[in-house]
SERO-4910 file (N, C-alpha, C, O; in steps of 0.05 Angstrom, whole numbers):
BEGIN
 pado doro    nc1    nc2    nc3   cac1   cac2   cac3    cc1    cc2    cc3    oc1    oc2    oc3
  Met    A     17    -24      0      0      0      0     18     25      0     37     26     15
  Lys    A     11     44    -17     27     68    -19     22     87      5      1     85     18
  Ala    A     41    104     11     38    123     33     16    142     26     12    150      3
  Leu    A      1    150     46    -21    168     43    -10    196     35      8    206     49
  Pro    A    -21    209     14    -11    235      6    -20    257     26    -38    253     43
  Thr    A     -6    280     23    -13    302     40    -37    318     29    -36    317      4
  Phe    A    -67    338     40    -88    358     32   -104    371     52   -104    379     75
  Ala    A   -122    371     18   -148    380      8   -150    405      6   -171    415     -2
  Lys    A   -272    434     21   -295    436     13   -314    440     27   -336    442     16
  Ala    A   -393    455     15   -415    443     18   -429    459     38   -417    478     48
  Leu    A   -450    454     45   -466    473     60   -476    461     86   -481    438     88
  Leu    A   -478    479    106   -486    471    133   -507    490    143   -503    514    141
  Ala    A   -528    480    155   -548    499    166   -562    486    190   -569    462    189
  Ala    A   -566    502    210   -582    494    234   -572    467    246   -588    451    256
  Gly    A   -545    463    246   -534    440    259   -537    414    244   -529    393    254
  Thr    A   -548    415    220   -550    390    205   -540    395    177   -541    418    167
  Leu    A   -529    374    164   -517    378    138   -539    385    118   -560    373    117
  Ala    A   -534    407    103   -555    416     84   -546    410     55   -536    388     50
  Thr    A   -550    430     38   -547    425      9   -521    410      2   -522    390    -13
  Gly    A   -498    420     11   -472    409      3   -470    380      9   -463    364     -8
  Ala    A   -475    372     34   -472    344     42   -494    327     30   -490    304     24
  Ala    A   -518    339     27   -539    323     14   -531    317    -14   -537    295    -25
  Tyr    A   -518    336    -27   -508    331    -54   -488    308    -54   -487    292    -72
  Ala    A   -471    308    -33   -450    287    -32   -462    260    -29   -451    240    -38
  Thr    A   -485    257    -16   -497    231    -11   -517    223    -32   -526    200    -33
  Asp    A   -523    241    -50   -542    235    -71   -527    226    -96   -519    243   -113
  Glu    A   -522    200    -98   -505    190   -120   -516    196   -147   -501    200   -166
  Ala    A   -543    198   -150   -554    204   -176   -547    231   -186   -546    236   -210
  Arg    A   -542    250   -167   -535    277   -174   -505    282   -172   -495    304   -176
  Asn    A   -490    261   -166   -461    263   -161   -446    243   -178   -432    226   -168
  Pro    A   -448    246   -205   -436    226   -223   -405    225   -222   -394    205   -230
  Ser    A   -392    246   -213   -363    246   -213   -351    236   -187   -327    232   -185
  Gly    A   -368    232   -166   -358    220   -141   -344    241   -124   -323    252   -133
  Gln    A   -354    247   -101   -341    266    -83   -319    252    -67   -321    228    -60
  Val    A   -297    267    -62   -275    256    -47   -281    259    -17   -292    280     -8
  Tyr    A   -275    239     -1   -281    238     27   -256    235     44   -236    224     35
  Ala    A   -258    245     69   -239    237     89   -249    212    102   -273    208    105
  Ser    A   -231    194    109   -239    169    121   -248    174    150   -241    195    162
  Pro    A   -262    155    162   -269    158    191   -244    162    208   -246    177    228
  Ala    A   -222    149    202   -197    153    217   -188    182    215   -177    193    235
  Gln    A   -191    194    192   -182    222    188   -202    241    202   -193    262    212
  Val    A   -227    234    203   -247    249    218   -239    249    248   -239    269    261
  Arg    A   -231    225    257   -223    222    285   -199    240    291   -197    252    313
  Leu    A   -180    242    272   -156    258    276   -164    288    280   -153    301    298
  Val    A   -183    297    264   -192    325    267   -206    328    294   -202    349    308
  Gln    A   -222    309    302   -236    310    327   -216    311    351   -221    325    370
  Glu    A   -195    296    348   -175    296    369   -162    324    372   -156    333    394
  Lys    A   -157    337    349   -146    364    350   -165    383    364   -156    401    379
  Leu    A   -191    380    359   -211    397    372   -211    391    402   -214    410    418
  Arg    A   -210    366    410   -210    359    438   -186    371    453   -188    378    476
  Glu    A   -163    372    439   -139    383    451   -144    412    459   -130    423    476
  Gln    A   -163    425    446   -169    453    451   -193    456    470   -205    478    472
  Gly    A   -201    434    483   -223    435    502   -250    433    490   -270    438    503
  Arg    A   -252    427    464   -278    425    451   -289    397    453   -274    378    459
  Lys    A   -315    394    448   -328    368    452   -342    359    427   -367    361    425
  Pro    A   -327    349    407   -340    338    383   -355    313    390   -353    302    412
  Gly    A   -370    303    370   -388    280    375   -374    253    374   -351    250    381
  Ser    A   -389    234    364   -379    206    363   -353    204    347   -350    215    325
  Thr    A   -334    189    358   -308    186    346   -310    175    318   -322    154    313
  Gly    A   -298    190    299   -297    181    271   -322    188    255   -324    180    232
  Val    A   -341    202    267   -366    208    254   -370    238    252   -367    252    272
  Trp    A   -375    248    228   -380    277    225   -409    283    231   -425    287    212
  Asp    A   -416    283    256   -443    286    265   -450    314    273   -433    332    271
  Asp    A   -475    318    283   -484    345    290   -466    358    311   -460    382    309
  Ala    A   -458    343    331   -442    354    352   -415    363    342   -404    384    349
  Thr    A   -403    347    324   -377    355    312   -381    379    294   -364    398    295
  Ile    A   -402    380    279   -408    403    261   -410    429    278   -399    449    270
  Ala    A   -425    427    300   -428    451    317   -402    460    328   -396    485    329
  Glu    A   -385    442    337   -359    450    348   -341    461    326   -326    480    331
  Val    A   -342    449    303   -326    459    281   -334    487    273   -317    505    269
  Arg    A   -360    492    271   -369    519    264   -361    539    285   -352    561    278
  Asp    A   -363    532    310   -355    550    332   -325    555    330   -316    578    335
  Tyr    A   -309    535    325   -280    538    322   -274    556    299   -257    574    301
  Gln    A   -288    552    277   -282    569    253   -288    598    259   -273    616    252
  Lys    A   -311    604    272   -318    631    279   -297    643    297   -289    667    294
  Ala    A   -288    628    317   -268    638    336   -241    643    324   -225    658    335
  Asn    A   -235    631    301   -209    633    289   -209    647    262   -191    645    246
  Gly    A   -230    662    257   -232    679    233   -234    663    207   -227    673    186
  Leu    A   -246    639    208   -250    623    185   -279    625    176   -296    632    192
  Ala    A   -284    619    151   -312    618    142   -326    597    157   -318    574    158
  Pro    A   -349    603    170   -363    584    188   -380    564    172   -404    565    173
  Thr    A   -366    546    158   -381    527    142   -390    502    157   -410    490    149
  Gly    A   -376    496    179   -383    471    193   -374    446    178   -382    424    185
  Glu    A   -358    450    157   -350    428    140   -322    419    145   -306    433    158
  Phe    A   -316    395    135   -289    385    135   -275    398    111   -273    387     89
  Asp    A   -265    423    115   -255    438     92   -225    444     95   -213    440    116
  Thr    A   -214    455     74   -185    459     72   -175    479     92   -153    476    103
  Ser    A   -190    500     97   -181    521    116   -181    510    145   -164    517    161
  Leu    A   -201    493    151   -202    480    177   -177    463    182   -165    464    203
  Leu    A   -170    447    162   -147    430    164   -121    446    168   -104    439    184
  Ser    A   -119    468    153    -96    485    156    -94    497    184    -73    497    197
  Ser    A   -116    507    194   -117    520    221   -110    500    243    -96    507    262
  Leu    A   -120    476    240   -115    455    260    -87    442    257    -79    426    273
  Lys    A    -73    450    236    -46    439    230    -48    408    228    -31    394    240
  Val    A    -68    399    214    -71    370    209    -55    363    184    -63    370    162
  Gly    A    -33    349    188    -17    341    165     -5    365    151     -4    387    162
  Asp    A      5    360    127     17    381    111     -5    394     94     -6    388     70
  Val    A    -21    410    106    -45    420     92    -39    443     74    -48    443     51
  Leu    A    -24    462     83    -18    485     66     12    490     66     27    483     84
  Ala    A     21    503     45     49    511     43     51    541     42     68    552     28
  Gly    A     34    555     56     35    584     57     10    597     47     -2    588     28
  Asp    A      2    619     60    -22    632     53    -21    646     26    -42    652     14
  Thr    A      3    652     16      6    667     -9     18    650    -31     32    661    -48
  Ser    A     14    625    -30     25    607    -50      4    588    -61    -12    577    -46
  Ser    A      4    584    -87    -15    566    -99     -9    537    -92    -24    519    -98
  Thr    A     14    533    -78     21    506    -70      2    496    -48      5    473    -39
  Phe    A    -17    512    -39    -37    502    -20    -51    478    -33    -62    461    -19
  Leu    A    -51    477    -59    -64    455    -73    -50    428    -69    -61    407    -75
  Asp    A    -25    429    -59    -11    405    -52    -21    393    -25    -14    371    -18
  Gly    A    -37    409    -11    -43    402     17    -63    380     21    -85    385     29
  Leu    A    -55    356     16    -73    333     20    -70    323     49    -48    319     58
  Leu    A    -93    319     62    -92    310     89    -76    284     93    -80    265     78
  Arg    A    -58    285    112    -42    261    118    -50    251    146    -45    264    166
  Ala    A    -63    228    147    -70    216    173    -44    206    186    -26    196    172
  Glu    A    -42    209    212    -18    200    226    -17    170    230      3    159    237
  Ser    A    -40    157    225    -41    128    229    -61    117    210    -82    129    205
  Ser    A    -56     93    199    -75     81    181    -95     63    197   -112     51    186
  Lys    A    -92     63    224   -109     47    241   -138     57    238   -144     81    238
  Ser    A   -156     38    236   -185     44    233   -195     58    258   -186     53    281
  Ser    A   -214     77    254   -225     91    276   -245     74    292   -252     80    314
  Gly    A   -254     52    279   -274     35    292   -302     45    286   -322     32    293
  Ala    A   -304     68    273   -330     80    267   -340     68    241   -325     63    222
  Met    A   -367     65    239   -379     56    214   -390     80    200   -399     99    213
  Gly    A   -389     79    174   -401    101    159   -384    108    135   -366     94    127
  Arg    A   -391    131    123   -379    139     97   -355    157    101   -341    162     81
  Gly    A   -349    166    125   -329    186    128   -341    214    125   -366    217    128
  Ala    A   -325    234    120   -335    261    117   -328    272     89   -305    270     81
  Pro    A   -347    283     75   -341    295     49   -322    319     52   -325    334     71
  Ile    A   -303    321     34   -283    343     35   -292    366     18   -301    362     -5
  Phe    A   -288    390     29   -295    414     14   -271    433     12   -254    433     29
  Val    A   -270    447    -10   -251    469    -13   -263    494      0   -285    501     -7
  Ser    A   -249    506     19   -261    528     34   -265    552     16   -252    555     -5
  Pro    A   -282    571     25   -287    595      9   -261    611      4   -257    622    -18
  Val    A   -243    613     24   -218    627     20   -201    614     -2   -189    628    -18
  His    A   -201    588     -2   -185    574    -23   -199    575    -50   -186    574    -71
  Val    A   -226    576    -50   -240    581    -75   -232    608    -86   -228    611   -110
  Ala    A   -230    628    -68   -221    655    -77   -193    654    -89   -187    668   -108
  Gln    A   -176    638    -77   -149    635    -88   -150    622   -116   -135    630   -134
  Ile    A   -167    603   -119   -170    590   -145   -181    611   -166   -171    611   -188
  Gln    A   -200    627   -157   -210    648   -175   -187    667   -183   -185    675   -206
  His    A   -169    673   -165   -146    690   -171   -129    677   -192   -120    690   -211
  Leu    A   -123    651   -189   -107    637   -208   -120    636   -235   -106    638   -256
  Leu    A   -146    632   -236   -161    632   -261   -159    660   -274   -157    662   -299
  Arg    A   -161    681   -258   -159    708   -269   -131    713   -280   -128    724   -302
  Glu    A   -111    703   -266    -83    706   -276    -80    691   -303    -64    699   -319
  Ser    A    -95    669   -306    -92    654   -331   -108    667   -354   -105    659   -377
  Gly    A   -124    688   -348   -139    702   -368   -166    690   -374   -180    699   -393
  Thr    A   -175    671   -358   -201    658   -363   -223    669   -346   -247    665   -353
  Tyr    A   -217    683   -324   -237    692   -306   -237    722   -302   -216    734   -298
  Lys    A   -260    735   -305   -262    764   -302   -282    772   -280   -288    796   -277
  Gly    A   -293    753   -266   -313    759   -245   -300    767   -219   -276    771   -216
  Ala    A   -318    769   -199   -309    777   -172   -293    755   -158   -299    731   -162
  Ile    A   -273    762   -143   -259    743   -126   -272    743    -99   -265    758    -81
  Asp    A   -292    725    -96   -309    726    -73   -312    699    -58   -326    697    -38
  Gly    A   -298    679    -68   -300    653    -55   -324    636    -61   -329    616    -49
  Ala    A   -340    646    -80   -365    632    -88   -361    618   -115   -352    630   -134
  Trp    A   -369    592   -116   -366    577   -141   -392    580   -157   -410    563   -155
  Gly    A   -394    602   -172   -417    607   -188   -414    600   -217   -394    588   -224
  Ala    A   -433    608   -233   -432    601   -262   -408    612   -276   -396    599   -293
  Glu    A   -400    637   -269   -377    649   -283   -351    634   -275   -333    630   -292
  Thr    A   -348    627   -250   -324    612   -241   -324    584   -255   -302    576   -264
  Ala    A   -347    571   -256   -348    545   -269   -341    547   -299   -327    530   -310
  Arg    A   -351    569   -312   -345    573   -340   -315    577   -344   -302    565   -362
  Ala    A   -303    594   -327   -274    600   -329   -258    575   -324   -238    570   -337
  Ala    A   -267    558   -305   -252    534   -299   -252    515   -323   -232    502   -329
  Asn    A   -275    514   -337   -276    497   -360   -260    508   -384   -249    493   -399
  Glu    A   -259    534   -386   -241    546   -406   -212    539   -400   -197    532   -418
  Phe    A   -205    541   -374   -178    533   -366   -173    504   -372   -151    496   -382
  Arg    A   -192    487   -365   -190    458   -371   -185    453   -401   -167    438   -408
  Lys    A   -200    467   -418   -198    463   -446   -170    470   -456   -158    457   -473
  Glu    A   -159    492   -446   -133    501   -453   -111    482   -445    -89    481   -456
  His    A   -117    466   -424    -97    447   -413   -104    418   -419    -93    400   -407
  Gly    A   -122    414   -438   -129    387   -447   -143    370   -426   -140    346   -426
  Leu    A   -159    383   -409   -174    369   -389   -204    367   -396   -213    383   -412
  Glu    A   -217    348   -384   -246    345   -389   -262    366   -375   -255    374   -353
  Ala    A   -284    374   -387   -302    393   -375   -316    381   -351   -321    357   -350
  Ser    A   -322    398   -331   -336    390   -307   -350    414   -295   -340    436   -298
  Ala    A   -372    410   -282   -387    432   -270   -374    442   -244   -379    465   -236
  Gly    A   -358    425   -231   -348    432   -205   -318    431   -203   -304    432   -223
  Leu    A   -308    429   -178   -280    427   -172   -272    398   -171   -283    382   -156
  Asp    A   -252    391   -187   -243    363   -187   -213    361   -185   -198    381   -186
  Ile    A   -203    336   -182   -175    331   -178   -158    342   -201   -138    355   -196
  Ala    A   -167    337   -226   -151    345   -248   -147    375   -250   -126    385   -256
  Leu    A   -168    390   -243   -166    419   -243   -147    429   -222   -130    446   -227
  Leu    A   -149    418   -198   -130    426   -176   -101    420   -184    -84    436   -179
  Arg    A    -96    397   -196    -69    390   -203    -58    409   -224    -35    418   -223
  Ala    A    -75    416   -244    -67    434   -265    -61    462   -254    -42    475   -262
  Leu    A    -79    472   -236    -75    498   -224    -50    498   -207    -35    518   -206
  Asn    A    -45    476   -193    -22    474   -175      4    477   -191     23    488   -180
  Gln    A      4    467   -215     28    469   -231     35    497   -240     57    502   -250
  Gln    A     16    516   -236     22    544   -244     42    556   -225     58    574   -233
  Arg    A     43    547   -200     62    557   -179     62    588   -178     83    600   -175
  Ser    A     39    600   -180     37    629   -180     33    639   -151     22    626   -134
  Ala    A     43    663   -146     39    676   -120     10    684   -118     -2    693   -137
  Val    A     -2    680    -94    -29    687    -90    -30    709    -68    -20    705    -46
  Pro    A    -42    732    -74    -42    754    -54    -62    749    -32    -79    731    -34
  Lys    A    -60    765    -11    -80    764     10   -107    773     -3   -108    793    -17
  Leu    A   -128    757      1   -152    761    -13   -174    775      4   -170    779     28
  Val    A   -196    781     -9   -218    796      4   -228    781     29   -231    756     29
  Ala    A   -233    796     50   -243    784     75   -271    773     71   -280    757     88
  Ala    A   -285    782     50   -313    773     46   -315    743     44   -335    731     51
  Ala    A   -293    730     35   -294    701     32   -297    687     59   -309    665     61
  Thr    A   -287    700     80   -289    687    107   -317    690    119   -323    678    139
  Leu    A   -334    706    106   -362    709    115   -381    689    103   -404    686    111
  Arg    A   -371    675     83   -388    655     70   -392    630     87   -376    624    104
  Thr    A   -414    617     83   -420    593     99   -421    568     83   -430    547     92
  Asp    A   -411    569     58   -411    546     41   -385    543     26   -374    562     15
  Gly    A   -374    519     27   -350    513     11   -359    499    -15   -382    499    -22
  Val    A   -339    487    -28   -345    474    -54   -336    445    -52   -314    439    -44
  Pro    A   -354    426    -59   -346    398    -57   -322    391    -75   -321    401    -98
  Leu    A   -304    376    -65   -281    366    -81   -289    340    -93   -294    320    -79
  His    A   -291    339   -120   -298    315   -134   -273    301   -146   -253    313   -151
  Ala    A   -276    275   -149   -254    260   -162   -252    268   -192   -231    272   -202
  Gly    A   -275    271   -205   -276    278   -233   -273    254   -251   -263    233   -242
  Pro    A   -282    256   -276   -282    232   -294   -255    220   -299   -253    196   -302
  Thr    A   -234    237   -301   -208    226   -307   -198    208   -284   -188    186   -289
  Ala    A   -201    218   -259   -193    202   -236   -210    177   -233   -201    156   -225
  Ile    A   -236    180   -239   -254    157   -236   -246    135   -256   -246    111   -249
  Arg    A   -239    142   -280   -229    122   -299   -204    108   -290   -201     84   -292
  Ala    A   -185    124   -279   -161    113   -268   -168     93   -245   -157     72   -243
  Leu    A   -186    102   -228   -196     85   -206   -208     59   -216   -201     37   -206
  Gln    A   -225     61   -236   -238     37   -247   -218     17   -259   -220     -7   -256
  Arg    A   -198     28   -273   -177     11   -284   -161     -3   -262   -157    -28   -263
  Glu    A   -154     12   -241   -138      0   -220   -154    -21   -204   -143    -42   -197
  Leu    A   -179    -16   -200   -196    -35   -185   -199    -61   -201   -196    -83   -190
  Ser    A   -205    -58   -227   -208    -83   -243   -182    -98   -246   -182   -123   -245
  Gln    A   -160    -84   -248   -134    -98   -250   -127   -112   -224   -112   -132   -224
  Asp    A   -138   -103   -202   -134   -115   -176   -154   -137   -170   -154   -149   -148
  Gly    A   -171   -144   -190   -190   -165   -186   -217   -157   -175   -233   -174   -167
  His    A   -223   -131   -175   -249   -121   -165   -263   -108   -189   -257    -85   -196
  Asn    A   -281   -122   -201   -294   -114   -226   -310    -88   -222   -331    -88   -209
  Ala    A   -300    -66   -234   -314    -40   -232   -331    -35   -256   -343    -13   -259
  Gly    A   -333    -54   -274   -350    -50   -298   -335    -34   -319   -311    -34   -320
  Ala    A   -351    -19   -334   -339     -3   -356   -321     18   -346   -327     31   -325
  Val    A   -299     23   -360   -281     45   -353   -292     70   -367   -283     78   -388
  Asp    A   -312     83   -354   -327    104   -366   -326    131   -351   -337    151   -360
  Gly    A   -311    131   -329   -309    156   -313   -334    164   -298   -336    186   -288
  Val    A   -353    145   -296   -378    151   -282   -378    136   -255   -373    112   -254
  Trp    A   -385    151   -234   -386    139   -207   -414    126   -204   -433    139   -197
  Gly    A   -415    100   -209   -439     85   -208   -438     62   -188   -418     59   -173
  Glu    A   -459     45   -188   -461     24   -168   -439      3   -171   -428     -6   -151
  Asn    A   -432     -4   -196   -411    -24   -200   -384    -14   -189   -370    -29   -176
  Thr    A   -378     11   -194   -353     22   -184   -353     24   -154   -333     18   -141
  Arg    A   -376     32   -142   -378     34   -113   -374      7   -100   -360      5    -80
  Gln    A   -387    -14   -110   -385    -41    -99   -357    -52   -101   -346    -64    -83
  Ala    A   -344    -46   -124   -316    -55   -128   -298    -41   -109   -279    -53    -98
  Leu    A   -303    -15   -104   -287      0    -86   -289    -11    -57   -269    -14    -43
  Arg    A   -314    -17    -49   -318    -28    -22   -304    -55    -19   -291    -60      1
  Ser    A   -305    -71    -40   -292    -97    -40   -262    -94    -37   -248   -108    -22
  Tyr    A   -251    -74    -52   -222    -68    -51   -215    -59    -22   -194    -68    -11
  Gln    A   -231    -41    -11   -225    -31     16   -224    -54     36   -206    -55     53
  Lys    A   -243    -73     35   -244    -95     53   -219   -113     50   -208   -122     70
  Ser    A   -211   -118     26   -189   -136     21   -162   -124     26   -141   -138     27
  His    A   -161    -97     29   -136    -84     34   -135    -70     61   -119    -51     66
  Ser    A   -152    -79     80   -152    -69    107   -157    -39    109   -146    -26    126
  Leu    A   -173    -29     90   -181     -1     91   -209      0    103   -224    -19    101
  Glu    A   -216     23    114   -243     26    125   -263     23    102   -262     39     83
  Pro    A   -282      4    103   -300     -2     81   -323     18     79   -346     11     84
  Thr    A   -317     42     72   -337     63     71   -354     63     45   -376     72     45
  Gly    A   -342     51     24   -356     53     -2   -355     80    -14   -368     85    -34
  Thr    A   -338     98     -2   -335    125    -13   -306    128    -22   -288    113    -14
  Leu    A   -301    149    -37   -274    155    -47   -258    169    -26   -253    193    -28
  Thr    A   -248    154     -6   -233    166     15   -204    170      6   -194    156    -12
  Leu    A   -191    190     18   -163    195     12   -145    171     15   -128    166     -2
  Pro    A   -147    155     37   -130    132     40   -135    111     17   -116     98      8
  Thr    A   -160    109      8   -165     90    -14   -153    100    -40   -141     84    -54
  Leu    A   -156    125    -46   -143    136    -70   -113    133    -69   -101    126    -89
  Ala    A   -102    138    -45    -73    135    -42    -64    106    -46    -44    101    -60
  Ala    A    -79     87    -35    -72     59    -38    -73     50    -67    -57     32    -75
  Leu    A    -91     62    -82    -93     56   -111    -73     71   -128    -72     67   -152
  Gly    A    -57     89   -115    -38    104   -130    -49    129   -143    -36    141   -160
  Ile    A    -74    137   -136    -86    160   -148    -84    183   -128   -102    187   -112
  Glu    A    -62    197   -130    -56    218   -111    -65    245   -122    -59    251   -145
  Ile    A    -78    261   -106    -91    285   -117    -71    306   -127    -77    318   -147
  Ala    A    -49    310   -113    -32    331   -121     -3    322   -128     16    337   -127
  Asn    A      0    296   -134     26    285   -139     29    279   -169     12    267   -181
  Asp    A     51    289   -180     55    285   -209     57    256   -217     54    250   -241
  Ser    A     62    238   -198     64    210   -205     37    196   -204     35    172   -208
  Ala    A     16    211   -199    -11    199   -197    -18    186   -223    -10    194   -245
  Lys    A    -34    165   -221    -43    150   -244    -67    163   -257    -89    151   -257
  Leu    A    -63    187   -267    -85    201   -279    -80    203   -309    -59    211   -318
  Ser    A   -100    195   -325    -97    196   -354   -125    200   -365   -145    190   -355
  Ser    A   -127    215   -387   -152    221   -399   -160    199   -419   -182    200   -430
  Asp    A   -143    180   -423   -149    159   -443   -164    136   -430   -171    117   -444
***
């Protein structure tokens, strides 16, 4: 099993997961597959919160109690109060090698690194990962620098940002997608451009952006699963039932938490690293 890479997003309201997380769990509306933190990685974040005297909920579960503590922590530390497992939260908690500086696009290298591969003992899907509003604003800046984006740098993933992202993808030979995916992050990361301090308005937002695997990574995943003896069906880049069942089978046979979701440890074990140039990503 390969070493877990270093990182990494949805909406929260009234102490319960709202639009963003509902989107993550609605597979029919989520054909590209959202990237998740494993239960063990959720536990790691909860431990960091407990070290600060906070009381998150059930170990390894992103539940209402954990969401409430996360939102309170975010407010107290000048972060966008999303209540999500997002990139700014990870940076603030110093979980793994999350960021490489506030003014560098190398924040896209920041993949969560769990300190132990030991299972949390929790059952469930893990926690969907979101790109925080501040980091969305940084992405908008990079798209503006590339000449594809002319809208406001506000940390909101709207129609204009999605259009600019697809224009950037086209210029770099990537597949179109409505949201934020692995291939886009890797391509932006390669720009290595300086990112200025951005508008404070981004920290007032309450919604991040789901991090999706995207069709290119899904095809790589499907190939790797089938080659390992777990039939994922057609290599079509679509996150469907065959792929999900094959992934769960792979997780069980490789002592990974059997979440049936695209967790970072699972992607790493398959060699599909989000920000590593050696990742098995190919558009063919």
